[in-house]
C-alpha positions as CSV (number, residue, x, y, z in Angstrom):
1,X,13.8,-57.8,-203.0
2,X,17.1,-57.8,-205.2
3,X,20.7,-57.0,-204.1
4,X,22.8,-54.4,-206.2
5,X,24.3,-55.6,-209.4
6,X,27.6,-57.3,-209.1
7,X,28.8,-54.8,-211.8
8,X,28.5,-52.1,-209.2
9,X,31.5,-53.6,-207.3
10,X,34.0,-52.6,-210.4
11,X,35.0,-49.4,-208.6
12,X,34.6,-50.9,-205.2
13,X,37.9,-51.5,-203.3
14,X,36.3,-54.6,-201.6
15,X,36.3,-56.3,-205.0
16,X,39.9,-57.0,-204.6
17,X,38.8,-59.6,-201.6
18,X,36.4,-61.4,-204.2
19,X,38.0,-64.9,-204.3
20,X,35.6,-66.5,-206.5
21,X,33.8,-63.9,-209.2
22,X,31.9,-66.7,-210.6
23,X,30.2,-68.0,-207.1
24,X,27.3,-65.4,-207.2
25,X,28.8,-63.8,-204.1
26,X,30.3,-60.4,-204.8
27,X,32.7,-58.6,-202.4
28,X,31.5,-55.2,-201.4
29,X,32.2,-52.4,-199.0
30,X,28.7,-51.0,-199.0
31,X,25.4,-53.1,-198.4
32,X,22.7,-53.5,-200.9
33,X,19.4,-51.4,-200.2
34,X,17.9,-54.7,-198.9
35,X,18.5,-57.9,-197.5
36,X,16.4,-61.0,-197.7
37,X,17.1,-62.4,-194.3
38,X,18.6,-59.7,-192.0
39,X,15.4,-59.2,-190.2
40,X,15.2,-62.8,-189.1
41,X,18.7,-63.0,-187.9
42,X,18.4,-60.0,-185.8
43,X,15.2,-61.3,-184.4
44,X,16.9,-64.5,-183.5
45,X,19.6,-62.4,-181.9
46,X,17.4,-60.5,-179.7
47,X,15.2,-63.4,-178.7
48,X,18.2,-65.5,-177.5
49,X,19.7,-62.4,-175.8
50,X,16.5,-61.8,-173.8
51,X,15.8,-65.3,-172.8
52,X,19.4,-65.9,-171.7
53,X,19.5,-62.8,-169.5
54,X,16.0,-63.6,-168.1
55,X,16.4,-67.1,-167.2
56,X,20.1,-68.0,-166.5
57,X,22.1,-64.9,-165.6
58,X,21.9,-64.9,-161.9
59,X,22.1,-68.6,-161.2
60,X,25.4,-69.9,-160.0
61,X,26.2,-73.6,-160.9
62,X,28.9,-76.1,-160.1
63,X,29.2,-79.2,-162.4
64,X,32.2,-81.6,-162.0
65,X,34.1,-79.3,-159.8
66,X,33.7,-76.1,-162.1
67,X,31.7,-72.9,-160.9
68,X,30.0,-71.2,-163.6
69,X,27.1,-68.8,-164.3
70,X,24.1,-71.0,-165.7
71,X,23.4,-68.5,-168.5
72,X,26.8,-69.5,-170.1
73,X,24.9,-72.5,-171.7
74,X,22.9,-70.3,-174.1
75,X,24.1,-66.8,-173.9
76,X,27.2,-67.5,-176.4
77,X,24.8,-68.6,-179.1
78,X,23.9,-64.8,-179.1
79,X,27.4,-64.1,-179.8
80,X,27.5,-66.6,-182.6
81,X,24.6,-64.9,-184.1
82,X,26.3,-61.4,-183.4
83,X,29.3,-62.8,-185.5
84,X,26.8,-63.8,-188.3
85,X,25.5,-60.4,-188.4
86,X,28.8,-58.5,-188.7
87,X,30.2,-61.2,-191.2
88,X,27.4,-61.4,-193.4
89,X,25.6,-58.1,-193.0
90,X,28.5,-55.7,-192.0
91,X,29.3,-53.6,-189.1
92,X,26.5,-51.0,-189.4
93,X,23.9,-53.8,-189.6
94,X,25.2,-55.4,-186.5
95,X,25.3,-52.0,-184.9
96,X,21.6,-51.7,-185.5
97,X,21.1,-55.3,-183.9
98,X,22.9,-54.5,-181.0
99,X,20.9,-51.1,-180.3
100,X,17.8,-53.2,-180.8
101,X,19.0,-55.7,-178.2
102,X,19.9,-52.8,-175.8
103,X,16.6,-51.4,-176.1
104,X,14.8,-54.9,-175.5
105,X,17.1,-55.4,-172.4
106,X,16.2,-52.0,-171.1
107,X,12.4,-52.4,-171.7
108,X,12.7,-55.9,-170.2
109,X,14.4,-54.7,-167.1
110,X,11.6,-51.7,-166.8
111,X,8.7,-54.2,-167.2
112,X,10.2,-56.5,-164.6
113,X,10.5,-53.7,-162.1
114,X,6.9,-52.5,-162.7
115,X,5.2,-56.0,-162.7
116,X,7.0,-57.1,-159.5
117,X,6.1,-53.8,-157.7
118,X,2.4,-54.1,-158.5
119,X,0.6,-55.3,-155.5
120,X,-0.6,-58.9,-155.8
121,X,-4.2,-60.0,-155.4
122,X,-5.3,-61.4,-152.1
123,X,-6.0,-64.7,-153.9
124,X,-2.6,-65.0,-155.4
125,X,0.1,-66.6,-153.4
126,X,3.1,-66.5,-156.0
127,X,4.4,-63.2,-155.1
128,X,7.7,-64.2,-153.4
129,X,8.2,-66.7,-156.1
130,X,7.8,-64.3,-158.6
131,X,10.2,-61.6,-157.0
132,X,12.7,-64.4,-156.7
133,X,12.6,-65.0,-160.4
134,X,12.0,-61.7,-162.1
135,X,13.1,-59.3,-159.4
136,X,16.5,-58.7,-160.3
137,X,18.6,-56.1,-158.3
138,X,19.6,-52.8,-160.1
139,X,23.0,-54.1,-159.9
140,X,22.3,-57.0,-162.2
141,X,20.2,-55.2,-164.5
142,X,23.0,-52.3,-164.8
143,X,25.5,-55.0,-165.2
144,X,23.8,-57.1,-167.8
145,X,22.7,-54.1,-170.1
146,X,26.2,-52.4,-169.7
147,X,28.2,-55.8,-170.3
148,X,26.1,-56.6,-173.5
149,X,26.4,-53.2,-175.0
150,X,30.2,-53.1,-174.4
151,X,30.9,-56.5,-175.1
152,X,29.0,-56.8,-178.5
153,X,30.4,-53.6,-179.7
154,X,33.8,-54.8,-179.1
155,X,33.1,-58.2,-180.6
156,X,31.6,-56.6,-183.8
157,X,34.6,-54.1,-184.2
158,X,37.2,-56.9,-183.7
159,X,35.3,-59.2,-186.2
160,X,34.9,-56.4,-188.9
161,X,38.6,-55.3,-188.5
162,X,39.8,-59.1,-188.6
163,X,38.0,-59.8,-191.8
164,X,39.9,-57.0,-193.5
165,X,43.2,-58.2,-192.2
166,X,42.7,-61.7,-193.1
167,X,40.9,-60.6,-196.5
168,X,37.9,-62.7,-195.8
169,X,39.8,-65.8,-195.1
170,X,39.9,-68.0,-192.0
171,X,36.6,-67.4,-190.8
172,X,37.3,-69.3,-187.5
173,X,40.2,-66.9,-186.5
174,X,38.0,-63.9,-186.4
175,X,34.8,-65.7,-184.7
176,X,37.1,-67.0,-182.0
177,X,39.4,-64.1,-181.7
178,X,36.3,-61.6,-181.7
179,X,34.7,-63.6,-178.9
180,X,37.9,-63.9,-176.9
181,X,38.1,-60.3,-176.7
182,X,34.3,-59.4,-176.7
183,X,33.4,-61.9,-174.0
184,X,36.4,-61.0,-172.0
185,X,35.0,-57.4,-171.9
186,X,31.5,-58.7,-171.1
187,X,32.5,-60.9,-168.1
188,X,35.2,-58.3,-166.7
189,X,32.2,-55.8,-166.6
190,X,29.1,-57.9,-165.6
191,X,30.3,-60.3,-162.8
192,X,32.0,-57.5,-160.6
193,X,29.2,-54.8,-161.0
194,X,26.5,-57.5,-160.4
195,X,27.9,-59.8,-157.6
196,X,31.1,-58.2,-156.1
197,X,30.3,-57.9,-152.3
198,X,27.6,-60.5,-152.6
199,X,29.5,-63.4,-153.7
200,X,33.2,-63.9,-152.5
201,X,35.8,-62.0,-154.3
202,X,37.3,-65.5,-155.1
203,X,34.0,-66.7,-156.7
204,X,33.7,-63.5,-158.7
205,X,37.1,-64.0,-160.1
206,X,36.6,-67.7,-160.6
207,X,33.3,-67.3,-162.4
208,X,34.9,-64.5,-164.6
209,X,37.7,-66.7,-165.6
210,X,35.7,-69.9,-166.1
211,X,32.9,-68.2,-168.0
212,X,35.3,-66.6,-170.3
213,X,37.0,-69.6,-171.0
214,X,33.8,-71.5,-171.6
215,X,32.4,-68.8,-173.8
216,X,35.6,-69.0,-176.0
217,X,35.4,-72.8,-176.0
218,X,31.5,-72.6,-177.0
219,X,32.4,-70.5,-179.8
220,X,35.2,-72.9,-181.0
221,X,32.7,-75.7,-180.6
222,X,30.0,-73.9,-182.7
223,X,32.4,-72.9,-185.4
224,X,31.2,-75.5,-187.9
225,X,27.8,-74.4,-187.3
226,X,28.7,-70.7,-187.7
227,X,30.6,-71.7,-191.1
228,X,27.4,-73.4,-192.5
229,X,25.2,-70.4,-191.5
230,X,27.5,-67.8,-192.9
231,X,28.0,-69.6,-196.2
232,X,24.3,-70.0,-196.8
233,X,23.2,-66.6,-195.9
234,X,26.1,-65.1,-198.1
235,X,24.9,-67.3,-200.9
236,X,21.3,-66.3,-200.4
237,X,22.4,-62.5,-200.1
238,X,24.6,-62.7,-202.8
239,X,27.2,-60.3,-201.0
240,X,30.3,-60.6,-198.9
241,X,30.6,-57.3,-197.1
242,X,33.8,-55.8,-196.0
243,X,34.0,-52.6,-193.7
244,X,36.5,-50.5,-195.6
245,X,34.8,-47.1,-195.1
246,X,32.4,-47.8,-192.2
247,X,32.1,-45.2,-189.2
248,X,32.8,-47.5,-186.4
249,X,31.4,-45.4,-183.6
250,X,28.5,-47.1,-181.8
251,X,26.5,-43.8,-182.1
252,X,27.1,-43.1,-185.9
253,X,24.1,-43.3,-188.0
254,X,23.8,-46.1,-190.6
255,X,23.1,-43.5,-193.4
256,X,26.1,-42.5,-195.5
257,X,28.1,-45.4,-194.5
258,X,28.4,-49.3,-195.3
259,X,24.9,-49.9,-193.8
């Protein structure tokens, strides 16, 4: 599969952001017809999203005096991959990944409900443990899906807009800045919906603040990894996308814009 020719960028306003025309990566405001690694990146995004929500979201942990949700250890990796999707493939492709993740989360919740509700065989003694692990309440399900949807779209929007404002420079500023805003939205939605009235209000507020801070710190710590992945993918795809004429509505079709 080949990308569109660099010559096609001559009339593209994003060409002004091309810092090194000889590096084989041309700045563009419209995506090529095909990418080499987009499907793999999106699959990794959805897989980490599902596993972090399934395994760690409902456990409250305290380490060295700090209280936080256990899912914080791995869930931010999905935000890093979300940043990579927007930075390398543009908002429209990231939007497709977010909706795919939304659908996967919704199906996971439906499947968990059905399987947990099925009557166990008389010889099977693991029902109580199964319900404990997979029997999330409707509040956690709604909170998780809603927080993911809102947080990821905010993260991707901020990332795309900051890329234009910085003219593609200072990648660290938009990965950390978009995470600060997006993860803030995520935490402010998830924990009150899921646990207010179950945990104490003080615990909810504490977890919101600590998780928000830890997610941003995780993003900062993973910035060198993000740089490596982004640079390699841009070189492999041969394009650096800028969302100059993209419709940023979460409900827009990818057809007819930069995706």
